[in-house]
N, CA, C and O atoms as a GROMACS GRO file, in nm:
protein
  536
    1MET      N    1   7.036  10.635  30.344
    1MET     CA    2   7.037  10.509  30.304
    1MET      C    3   7.059  10.410  30.438
    1MET      O    4   7.136  10.446  30.527
    2SER      N    5   6.993  10.297  30.448
    2SER     CA    6   6.993  10.202  30.548
    2SER      C    7   7.133  10.140  30.563
    2SER      O    8   7.213  10.144  30.470
    3ARG      N    9   7.158  10.091  30.667
    3ARG     CA   10   7.285  10.016  30.703
    3ARG      C   11   7.261   9.915  30.801
    3ARG      O   12   7.175   9.932  30.887
    4ARG      N   13   7.326   9.817  30.794
    4ARG     CA   14   7.309   9.694  30.904
    4ARG      C   15   7.407   9.725  31.019
    4ARG      O   16   7.515   9.780  30.997
    5VAL      N   17   7.369   9.690  31.136
    5VAL     CA   18   7.444   9.706  31.257
    5VAL      C   19   7.521   9.563  31.264
    5VAL      O   20   7.453   9.463  31.240
    6SER      N   21   7.655   9.546  31.294
    6SER     CA   22   7.721   9.435  31.296
    6SER      C   23   7.689   9.361  31.424
    6SER      O   24   7.654   9.418  31.527
    7GLU      N   25   7.704   9.220  31.408
    7GLU     CA   26   7.676   9.125  31.523
    7GLU      C   27   7.768   9.161  31.652
    7GLU      O   28   7.733   9.146  31.769
    8THR      N   29   7.889   9.212  31.609
    8THR     CA   30   7.980   9.248  31.719
    8THR      C   31   7.923   9.361  31.809
    8THR      O   32   7.922   9.362  31.932
    9ALA      N   33   7.879   9.450  31.732
    9ALA     CA   34   7.796   9.573  31.798
    9ALA      C   35   7.687   9.522  31.890
    9ALA      O   36   7.674   9.574  32.001
   10ILE      N   37   7.610   9.426  31.851
   10ILE     CA   38   7.496   9.369  31.927
   10ILE      C   39   7.564   9.298  32.048
   10ILE      O   40   7.520   9.320  32.161
   11GLN      N   41   7.654   9.225  32.031
   11GLN     CA   42   7.717   9.136  32.141
   11GLN      C   43   7.768   9.231  32.259
   11GLN      O   44   7.744   9.212  32.378
   12THR      N   45   7.836   9.329  32.209
   12THR     CA   46   7.914   9.424  32.305
   12THR      C   47   7.817   9.532  32.365
   12THR      O   48   7.852   9.605  32.459
   13GLY      N   49   7.690   9.539  32.304
   13GLY     CA   50   7.603   9.650  32.359
   13GLY      C   51   7.628   9.778  32.313
   13GLY      O   52   7.576   9.878  32.364
   14ARG      N   53   7.717   9.783  32.204
   14ARG     CA   54   7.728   9.926  32.138
   14ARG      C   55   7.622   9.960  32.054
   14ARG      O   56   7.636  10.067  31.996
   15GLU      N   57   7.512   9.893  32.031
   15GLU     CA   58   7.401   9.920  31.957
   15GLU      C   59   7.332  10.029  32.014
   15GLU      O   60   7.244  10.086  31.950
   16LYS      N   61   7.369  10.069  32.150
   16LYS     CA   62   7.297  10.172  32.231
   16LYS      C   63   7.320  10.300  32.147
   16LYS      O   64   7.232  10.386  32.135
   17SER      N   65   7.436  10.310  32.093
   17SER     CA   66   7.475  10.439  32.030
   17SER      C   67   7.460  10.433  31.884
   17SER      O   68   7.506  10.526  31.819
   18ALA      N   69   7.397  10.327  31.819
   18ALA     CA   70   7.376  10.308  31.686
   18ALA      C   71   7.240  10.383  31.653
   18ALA      O   72   7.166  10.431  31.739
   19ARG      N   73   7.216  10.385  31.503
   19ARG     CA   74   7.104  10.450  31.483
   19ARG      C   75   6.987  10.352  31.536
   19ARG      O   76   7.014  10.237  31.570
   20PRO      N   77   6.859  10.403  31.542
   20PRO     CA   78   6.754  10.317  31.557
   20PRO      C   79   6.739  10.221  31.455
   20PRO      O   80   6.756  10.254  31.338
   21ARG      N   81   6.707  10.097  31.490
   21ARG     CA   82   6.684   9.989  31.382
   21ARG      C   83   6.558   9.928  31.376
   21ARG      O   84   6.508   9.875  31.476
   22ILE      N   85   6.498   9.932  31.254
   22ILE     CA   86   6.366   9.879  31.236
   22ILE      C   87   6.370   9.740  31.201
   22ILE      O   88   6.442   9.705  31.108
   23VAL      N   89   6.294   9.648  31.273
   23VAL     CA   90   6.303   9.509  31.235
   23VAL      C   91   6.152   9.469  31.198
   23VAL      O   92   6.054   9.479  31.271
   24TYR      N   93   6.159   9.420  31.059
   24TYR     CA   94   6.025   9.414  31.000
   24TYR      C   95   6.004   9.293  30.906
   24TYR      O   96   6.107   9.237  30.871
   25ASP      N   97   5.893   9.247  30.862
   25ASP     CA   98   5.864   9.125  30.788
   25ASP      C   99   5.900   9.164  30.642
   25ASP      O  100   5.827   9.234  30.572
   26ASP      N  101   6.015   9.113  30.602
   26ASP     CA  102   6.070   9.138  30.453
   26ASP      C  103   6.000   9.042  30.361
   26ASP      O  104   6.038   9.030  30.245
   27ASP      N  105   5.908   8.979  30.406
   27ASP     CA  106   5.831   8.893  30.309
   27ASP      C  107   5.686   8.958  30.274
   27ASP      O  108   5.608   8.911  30.191
   28CYS      N  109   5.664   9.072  30.350
   28CYS     CA  110   5.540   9.146  30.330
   28CYS      C  111   5.572   9.272  30.248
   28CYS      O  112   5.652   9.356  30.290
   29GLY      N  113   5.513   9.283  30.138
   29GLY     CA  114   5.520   9.399  30.056
   29GLY      C  115   5.487   9.540  30.121
   29GLY      O  116   5.557   9.639  30.100
   30PHE      N  117   5.387   9.539  30.193
   30PHE     CA  118   5.339   9.650  30.265
   30PHE      C  119   5.439   9.679  30.388
   30PHE      O  120   5.459   9.797  30.417
   31CYS      N  121   5.495   9.588  30.453
   31CYS     CA  122   5.589   9.604  30.554
   31CYS      C  123   5.719   9.657  30.496
   31CYS      O  124   5.782   9.744  30.555
   32THR      N  125   5.757   9.606  30.386
   32THR     CA  126   5.883   9.651  30.328
   32THR      C  127   5.868   9.800  30.270
   32THR      O  128   5.960   9.881  30.281
   33TRP      N  129   5.758   9.827  30.215
   33TRP     CA  130   5.714   9.955  30.178
   33TRP      C  131   5.734  10.056  30.298
   33TRP      O  132   5.793  10.163  30.286
   34SER      N  133   5.679  10.011  30.414
   34SER     CA  134   5.668  10.115  30.531
   34SER      C  135   5.814  10.132  30.572
   34SER      O  136   5.857  10.243  30.604
   35ALA      N  137   5.897  10.015  30.571
   35ALA     CA  138   6.023  10.046  30.634
   35ALA      C  139   6.112  10.131  30.544
   35ALA      O  140   6.194  10.213  30.586
   36ALA      N  141   6.087  10.104  30.415
   36ALA     CA  142   6.158  10.202  30.320
   36ALA      C  143   6.109  10.336  30.323
   36ALA      O  144   6.189  10.422  30.286
   37PHE      N  145   5.987  10.375  30.361
   37PHE     CA  146   5.934  10.506  30.373
   37PHE      C  147   6.000  10.554  30.497
   37PHE      O  148   6.050  10.666  30.492
   38ALA      N  149   6.008  10.490  30.604
   38ALA     CA  150   6.078  10.542  30.748
   38ALA      C  151   6.226  10.561  30.688
   38ALA      O  152   6.281  10.669  30.711
   39ASP      N  153   6.286  10.474  30.622
   39ASP     CA  154   6.424  10.492  30.601
   39ASP      C  155   6.456  10.617  30.513
   39ASP      O  156   6.552  10.690  30.538
   40ARG      N  157   6.363  10.639  30.403
   40ARG     CA  158   6.368  10.759  30.323
   40ARG      C  159   6.358  10.886  30.399
   40ARG      O  160   6.424  10.985  30.365
   41HIS      N  161   6.275  10.887  30.503
   41HIS     CA  162   6.244  11.015  30.566
   41HIS      C  163   6.306  11.027  30.696
   41HIS      O  164   6.302  11.138  30.749
   42GLY      N  165   6.366  10.929  30.758
   42GLY     CA  166   6.439  10.935  30.880
   42GLY      C  167   6.571  10.877  30.880
   42GLY      O  168   6.625  10.852  30.773
   43ASP      N  169   6.626  10.853  30.988
   43ASP     CA  170   6.759  10.796  31.009
   43ASP      C  171   6.754  10.666  31.093
   43ASP      O  172   6.755  10.662  31.216
   44PHE      N  173   6.749  10.563  31.014
   44PHE     CA  174   6.726  10.430  31.079
   44PHE      C  175   6.800  10.324  30.995
   44PHE      O  176   6.819  10.339  30.874
   45ASP      N  177   6.841  10.213  31.064
   45ASP     CA  178   6.887  10.100  31.002
   45ASP      C  179   6.772  10.003  30.980
   45ASP      O  180   6.676  10.000  31.057
   46LEU      N  181   6.782   9.928  30.879
   46LEU     CA  182   6.663   9.835  30.851
   46LEU      C  183   6.717   9.695  30.862
   46LEU      O  184   6.830   9.664  30.824
   47MET      N  185   6.625   9.605  30.920
   47MET     CA  186   6.658   9.461  30.912
   47MET      C  187   6.531   9.376  30.895
   47MET      O  188   6.433   9.386  30.969
   48GLY      N  189   6.539   9.300  30.800
   48GLY     CA  190   6.417   9.194  30.780
   48GLY      C  191   6.425   9.083  30.861
   48GLY      O  192   6.533   9.044  30.905
   49PHE      N  193   6.315   9.027  30.886
   49PHE     CA  194   6.323   8.902  30.982
   49PHE      C  195   6.404   8.810  30.923
   49PHE      O  196   6.461   8.732  30.999
   50SER      N  197   6.427   8.800  30.795
   50SER     CA  198   6.507   8.691  30.733
   50SER      C  199   6.652   8.701  30.763
   50SER      O  200   6.725   8.602  30.756
   51GLU      N  201   6.701   8.835  30.799
   51GLU     CA  202   6.836   8.857  30.828
   51GLU      C  203   6.871   8.847  30.975
   51GLU      O  204   6.990   8.850  31.008
   52LEU      N  205   6.763   8.835  31.077
   52LEU     CA  206   6.792   8.819  31.209
   52LEU      C  207   6.894   8.707  31.254
   52LEU      O  208   6.894   8.593  31.209
   53THR      N  209   6.973   8.753  31.340
   53THR     CA  210   7.073   8.637  31.394
   53THR      C  211   7.014   8.570  31.524
   53THR      O  212   6.898   8.593  31.558
   54LYS      N  213   7.081   8.502  31.581
   54LYS     CA  214   7.014   8.442  31.713
   54LYS      C  215   7.028   8.546  31.810
   54LYS      O  216   6.941   8.565  31.895
   55ALA      N  217   7.136   8.617  31.803
   55ALA     CA  218   7.146   8.713  31.926
   55ALA      C  219   7.036   8.823  31.911
   55ALA      O  220   6.986   8.873  32.011
   56GLU      N  221   7.002   8.856  31.801
   56GLU     CA  222   6.891   8.963  31.771
   56GLU      C  223   6.764   8.893  31.814
   56GLU      O  224   6.690   8.952  31.892
   57LYS      N  225   6.735   8.776  31.772
   57LYS     CA  226   6.606   8.710  31.806
   57LYS      C  227   6.584   8.683  31.938
   57LYS      O  228   6.468   8.671  31.977
   58VAL      N  229   6.690   8.670  32.025
   58VAL     CA  230   6.667   8.652  32.167
   58VAL      C  231   6.616   8.782  32.226
   58VAL      O  232   6.550   8.774  32.330
   59ARG      N  233   6.636   8.896  32.174
   59ARG     CA  234   6.593   9.035  32.215
   59ARG      C  235   6.435   9.052  32.194
   59ARG      O  236   6.372   9.132  32.264
   60LEU      N  237   6.380   8.981  32.104
   60LEU     CA  238   6.249   8.991  32.054
   60LEU      C  239   6.160   8.905  32.127
   60LEU      O  240   6.202   8.802  32.179
   61PRO      N  241   6.027   8.944  32.135
   61PRO     CA  242   5.933   8.841  32.189
   61PRO      C  243   5.921   8.719  32.114
   61PRO      O  244   5.954   8.717  31.995
   62ALA      N  245   5.876   8.617  32.172
   62ALA     CA  246   5.872   8.484  32.093
   62ALA      C  247   5.771   8.480  31.973
   62ALA      O  248   5.780   8.394  31.886
   63ASP      N  249   5.680   8.572  31.972
   63ASP     CA  250   5.590   8.593  31.854
   63ASP      C  251   5.630   8.692  31.771
   63ASP      O  252   5.542   8.750  31.707
   64TYR      N  253   5.759   8.728  31.754
   64TYR     CA  254   5.811   8.853  31.698
   64TYR      C  255   5.752   8.879  31.545
   64TYR      O  256   5.747   8.992  31.496
   65GLU      N  257   5.706   8.760  31.476
   65GLU     CA  258   5.679   8.771  31.342
   65GLU      C  259   5.544   8.834  31.342
   65GLU      O  260   5.499   8.860  31.231
   66ARG      N  261   5.477   8.862  31.437
   66ARG     CA  262   5.341   8.929  31.431
   66ARG      C  263   5.345   9.063  31.423
   66ARG      O  264   5.236   9.120  31.413
   67CYS      N  265   5.456   9.138  31.425
   67CYS     CA  266   5.445   9.285  31.421
   67CYS      C  267   5.605   9.338  31.398
   67CYS      O  268   5.703   9.264  31.400
   68VAL      N  269   5.608   9.469  31.378
   68VAL     CA  270   5.722   9.530  31.365
   68VAL      C  271   5.793   9.552  31.502
   68VAL      O  272   5.730   9.542  31.607
   69HIS      N  273   5.937   9.586  31.498
   69HIS     CA  274   5.981   9.626  31.610
   69HIS      C  275   6.097   9.725  31.594
   69HIS      O  276   6.146   9.745  31.483
   70LEU      N  277   6.140   9.786  31.701
   70LEU     CA  278   6.231   9.897  31.694
   70LEU      C  279   6.340   9.876  31.802
   70LEU      O  280   6.303   9.877  31.920
   71PHE      N  281   6.463   9.859  31.775
   71PHE     CA  282   6.580   9.872  31.859
   71PHE      C  283   6.631  10.010  31.865
   71PHE      O  284   6.686  10.066  31.771
   72ALA      N  285   6.610  10.058  31.976
   72ALA     CA  286   6.648  10.203  31.989
   72ALA      C  287   6.693  10.237  32.125
   72ALA      O  288   6.619  10.206  32.218
   73ASP      N  289   6.831  10.311  32.155
   73ASP     CA  290   6.850  10.342  32.297
   73ASP      C  291   6.862  10.234  32.398
   73ASP      O  292   6.835  10.251  32.516
   74GLY      N  293   6.906  10.117  32.347
   74GLY     CA  294   6.915   9.993  32.434
   74GLY      C  295   6.782   9.928  32.456
   74GLY      O  296   6.776   9.828  32.528
   75GLU      N  297   6.663   9.982  32.393
   75GLU     CA  298   6.529   9.939  32.456
   75GLU      C  299   6.491   9.861  32.310
   75GLU      O  300   6.541   9.891  32.201
   76VAL      N  301   6.394   9.758  32.330
   76VAL     CA  302   6.324   9.698  32.218
   76VAL      C  303   6.170   9.756  32.230
   76VAL      O  304   6.106   9.740  32.334
   77TYR      N  305   6.121   9.816  32.127
   77TYR     CA  306   5.982   9.847  32.112
   77TYR      C  307   5.906   9.759  32.016
   77TYR      O  308   5.967   9.734  31.913
   78SER      N  309   5.786   9.707  32.028
   78SER     CA  310   5.718   9.627  31.944
   78SER      C  311   5.576   9.664  31.926
   78SER      O  312   5.511   9.720  32.014
   79CYS      N  313   5.529   9.632  31.806
   79CYS     CA  314   5.405   9.642  31.751
   79CYS      C  315   5.364   9.790  31.746
   79CYS      O  316   5.433   9.868  31.681
   80GLY      N  317   5.253   9.833  31.812
   80GLY     CA  318   5.206   9.972  31.816
   80GLY      C  319   5.298  10.061  31.871
   80GLY      O  320   5.314  10.171  31.818
   81GLU      N  321   5.365  10.027  31.975
   81GLU     CA  322   5.476  10.100  32.058
   81GLU      C  323   5.590  10.135  31.956
   81GLU      O  324   5.641  10.248  31.955
   82ALA      N  325   5.629  10.036  31.871
   82ALA     CA  326   5.736  10.059  31.779
   82ALA      C  327   5.704  10.157  31.657
   82ALA      O  328   5.786  10.234  31.608
   83THR      N  329   5.574  10.144  31.618
   83THR     CA  330   5.537  10.229  31.512
   83THR      C  331   5.521  10.370  31.564
   83THR      O  332   5.561  10.464  31.496
   84GLU      N  333   5.466  10.388  31.681
   84GLU     CA  334   5.473  10.515  31.749
   84GLU      C  335   5.608  10.582  31.749
   84GLU      O  336   5.630  10.694  31.703
   85GLN      N  337   5.690  10.505  31.804
   85GLN     CA  338   5.840  10.534  31.816
   85GLN      C  339   5.908  10.583  31.689
   85GLN      O  340   5.983  10.680  31.683
   86VAL      N  341   5.870  10.498  31.582
   86VAL     CA  342   5.924  10.545  31.444
   86VAL      C  343   5.861  10.685  31.407
   86VAL      O  344   5.930  10.781  31.374
   87LEU      N  345   5.719  10.688  31.416
   87LEU     CA  346   5.663  10.800  31.372
   87LEU      C  347   5.720  10.931  31.446
   87LEU      O  348   5.746  11.035  31.385
   88ALA      N  349   5.733  10.914  31.573
   88ALA     CA  350   5.784  11.020  31.663
   88ALA      C  351   5.921  11.064  31.606
   88ALA      O  352   5.954  11.183  31.597
   89ARG      N  353   6.000  10.957  31.567
   89ARG     CA  354   6.139  11.006  31.518
   89ARG      C  355   6.134  11.066  31.379
   89ARG      O  356   6.234  11.122  31.332
   90LEU      N  357   6.026  11.055  31.313
   90LEU     CA  358   6.023  11.124  31.184
   90LEU      C  359   5.972  11.264  31.181
   90LEU      O  360   6.001  11.339  31.088
   91ASP      N  361   5.898  11.298  31.281
   91ASP     CA  362   5.814  11.430  31.292
   91ASP      C  363   5.817  11.477  31.424
   91ASP      O  364   5.769  11.406  31.512
   92PRO      N  365   5.873  11.602  31.454
   92PRO     CA  366   5.848  11.646  31.589
   92PRO      C  367   5.724  11.678  31.645
   92PRO      O  368   5.707  11.683  31.767
   93ASN      N  369   5.628  11.700  31.554
   93ASN     CA  370   5.487  11.722  31.581
   93ASN      C  371   5.424  11.600  31.629
   93ASN      O  372   5.351  11.602  31.729
   94ALA      N  373   5.451  11.482  31.554
   94ALA     CA  374   5.415  11.359  31.601
   94ALA      C  375   5.470  11.327  31.736
   94ALA      O  376   5.398  11.272  31.820
   95ARG      N  377   5.588  11.359  31.761
   95ARG     CA  378   5.643  11.330  31.897
   95ARG      C  379   5.571  11.392  32.003
   95ARG      O  380   5.546  11.326  32.104
   96GLN      N  381   5.531  11.519  31.992
   96GLN     CA  382   5.455  11.595  32.088
   96GLN      C  383   5.319  11.531  32.104
   96GLN      O  384   5.274  11.503  32.215
   97LEU      N  385   5.252  11.510  31.986
   97LEU     CA  386   5.122  11.446  32.003
   97LEU      C  387   5.138  11.305  32.068
   97LEU      O  388   5.054  11.284  32.156
   98PHE      N  389   5.218  11.216  32.048
   98PHE     CA  390   5.237  11.101  32.137
   98PHE      C  391   5.255  11.112  32.258
   98PHE      O  392   5.196  11.042  32.341
   99GLY      N  393   5.344  11.207  32.286
   99GLY     CA  394   5.359  11.251  32.424
   99GLY      C  395   5.242  11.284  32.505
   99GLY      O  396   5.232  11.248  32.623
  100ALA      N  397   5.147  11.356  32.440
  100ALA     CA  398   5.027  11.411  32.504
  100ALA      C  399   4.924  11.273  32.524
  100ALA      O  400   4.860  11.246  32.626
  101LEU      N  401   4.929  11.202  32.408
  101LEU     CA  402   4.843  11.088  32.403
  101LEU      C  403   4.873  10.981  32.519
  101LEU      O  404   4.783  10.922  32.578
  102ARG      N  405   5.011  10.961  32.545
  102ARG     CA  406   5.049  10.863  32.660
  102ARG      C  407   4.992  10.899  32.797
  102ARG      O  408   4.979  10.821  32.891
  103GLY      N  409   4.960  11.024  32.796
  103GLY     CA  410   4.902  11.058  32.933
  103GLY      C  411   4.755  11.020  32.952
  103GLY      O  412   4.706  11.015  33.065
  104LEU      N  413   4.684  10.992  32.844
  104LEU     CA  414   4.559  10.959  32.852
  104LEU      C  415   4.526  10.808  32.894
  104LEU      O  416   4.586  10.714  32.843
  105PRO      N  417   4.431  10.792  32.983
  105PRO     CA  418   4.404  10.653  33.035
  105PRO      C  419   4.368  10.567  32.906
  105PRO      O  420   4.297  10.610  32.814
  106GLY      N  421   4.424  10.448  32.909
  106GLY     CA  422   4.365  10.361  32.797
  106GLY      C  423   4.437  10.374  32.672
  106GLY      O  424   4.422  10.285  32.589
  107TYR      N  425   4.517  10.476  32.647
  107TYR     CA  426   4.592  10.502  32.521
  107TYR      C  427   4.680  10.382  32.474
  107TYR      O  428   4.667  10.341  32.358
  108ALA      N  429   4.765  10.326  32.556
  108ALA     CA  430   4.838  10.205  32.514
  108ALA      C  431   4.759  10.089  32.476
  108ALA      O  432   4.804  10.016  32.387
  109VAL      N  433   4.648  10.061  32.530
  109VAL     CA  434   4.556   9.956  32.475
  109VAL      C  435   4.495   9.983  32.369
  109VAL      O  436   4.478   9.889  32.291
  110THR      N  437   4.446  10.108  32.334
  110THR     CA  438   4.385  10.161  32.197
  110THR      C  439   4.486  10.167  32.096
  110THR      O  440   4.458  10.131  31.982
  111ARG      N  441   4.622  10.215  32.131
  111ARG     CA  442   4.711  10.194  32.029
  111ARG      C  443   4.744  10.075  31.972
  111ARG      O  444   4.761  10.064  31.851
  112GLU      N  445   4.758   9.967  32.062
  112GLU     CA  446   4.786   9.820  32.027
  112GLU      C  447   4.664   9.760  31.960
  112GLU      O  448   4.679   9.675  31.873
  113LYS      N  449   4.549   9.799  31.996
  113LYS     CA  450   4.435   9.745  31.916
  113LYS      C  451   4.431   9.798  31.774
  113LYS      O  452   4.413   9.719  31.682
  114ALA      N  453   4.449   9.937  31.752
  114ALA     CA  454   4.460   9.998  31.622
  114ALA      C  455   4.583   9.936  31.547
  114ALA      O  456   4.571   9.922  31.425
  115TYR      N  457   4.690   9.902  31.600
  115TYR     CA  458   4.799   9.848  31.527
  115TYR      C  459   4.750   9.710  31.473
  115TYR      O  460   4.750   9.681  31.353
  116ARG      N  461   4.712   9.631  31.566
  116ARG     CA  462   4.649   9.497  31.540
  116ARG      C  463   4.560   9.500  31.411
  116ARG      O  464   4.587   9.435  31.309
  117TRP      N  465   4.449   9.584  31.428
  117TRP     CA  466   4.367   9.597  31.319
  117TRP      C  467   4.437   9.625  31.193
  117TRP      O  468   4.419   9.558  31.092
  118ALA      N  469   4.512   9.715  31.201
  118ALA     CA  470   4.605   9.748  31.061
  118ALA      C  471   4.695   9.630  31.013
  118ALA      O  472   4.703   9.591  30.897
  119ALA      N  473   4.761   9.577  31.119
  119ALA     CA  474   4.858   9.475  31.083
  119ALA      C  475   4.777   9.340  31.031
  119ALA      O  476   4.831   9.263  30.951
  120ASP      N  477   4.652   9.319  31.081
  120ASP     CA  478   4.583   9.204  31.032
  120ASP      C  479   4.522   9.207  30.877
  120ASP      O  480   4.467   9.113  30.820
  121ARG      N  481   4.544   9.329  30.828
  121ARG     CA  482   4.494   9.367  30.700
  121ARG      C  483   4.606   9.410  30.607
  121ARG      O  484   4.582   9.478  30.507
  122ARG      N  485   4.736   9.366  30.642
  122ARG     CA  486   4.849   9.418  30.558
  122ARG      C  487   4.829   9.362  30.423
  122ARG      O  488   4.863   9.437  30.331
  123ALA      N  489   4.784   9.254  30.393
  123ALA     CA  490   4.760   9.209  30.253
  123ALA      C  491   4.680   9.301  30.163
  123ALA      O  492   4.708   9.323  30.045
  124TRP      N  493   4.574   9.355  30.236
  124TRP     CA  494   4.492   9.453  30.177
  124TRP      C  495   4.565   9.582  30.154
  124TRP      O  496   4.550   9.642  30.048
  125TRP      N  497   4.656   9.637  30.265
  125TRP     CA  498   4.717   9.753  30.246
  125TRP      C  499   4.831   9.742  30.128
  125TRP      O  500   4.871   9.838  30.062
  126GLY      N  501   4.872   9.613  30.114
  126GLY     CA  502   4.972   9.586  30.008
  126GLY      C  503   4.924   9.601  29.869
  126GLY      O  504   4.999   9.616  29.773
  127LYS      N  505   4.790   9.596  29.862
  127LYS     CA  506   4.734   9.620  29.744
  127LYS      C  507   4.735   9.776  29.691
  127LYS      O  508   4.725   9.805  29.572
  128ILE      N  509   4.746   9.856  29.781
  128ILE     CA  510   4.755  10.011  29.766
  128ILE      C  511   4.897  10.052  29.772
  128ILE      O  512   4.935  10.131  29.686
  129VAL      N  513   4.984  10.008  29.864
  129VAL     CA  514   5.123  10.037  29.842
  129VAL      C  515   5.216   9.909  29.885
  129VAL      O  516   5.182   9.837  29.978
  130ARG      N  517   5.320   9.890  29.822
  130ARG     CA  518   5.396   9.780  29.839
  130ARG      C  519   5.536   9.791  29.783
  130ARG      O  520   5.558   9.874  29.695
  131ARG      N  521   5.625   9.716  29.827
  131ARG     CA  522   5.766   9.710  29.771
  131ARG      C  523   5.812   9.576  29.791
  131ARG      O  524   5.799   9.522  29.901
  132GLU      N  525   5.865   9.514  29.691
  132GLU     CA  526   5.907   9.375  29.685
  132GLU      C  527   6.042   9.345  29.772
  132GLU      O  528   6.057   9.240  29.835
  133SER      N  529   6.129   9.441  29.768
  133SER     CA  530   6.256   9.425  29.856
  133SER      C  531   6.316   9.567  29.846
  133SER      O  532   6.278   9.660  29.774
  134LEU      N  533   6.429   9.566  29.944
  134LEU     CA  534   6.508   9.704  29.956
  134LEU      C  535   6.623   9.675  29.894
  134LEU      O  536   6.711   9.761  29.884
   0.00000   0.00000   0.00000
């Protein structure tokens, strides 16, 4: 079950030892379903955009509402890289696959283009799978 990391932990930097935290668009049914899927199959904290504090927003890109993010190990991953990091934490085989793919020229650009293609169609994906709230 997901849990929220406290504001105090963020301010003191203790989030480095906390579980990875997925930051997602909680107004999007597909995004909410995706976050719930990751939570059900992995070990994550979940936080919707509507729950973000000022301290958390400062850590995100200015256009943070365009994609998913992952706070993990003191780092912030966004968009395709965040999705890759989540999937790698869900499955050791995916972790190995992504490790190999990262060595290919142009992989990061292709990963982000694929993410953007899918993210730009989330209303359509939401017709297939969706969840209203967590």
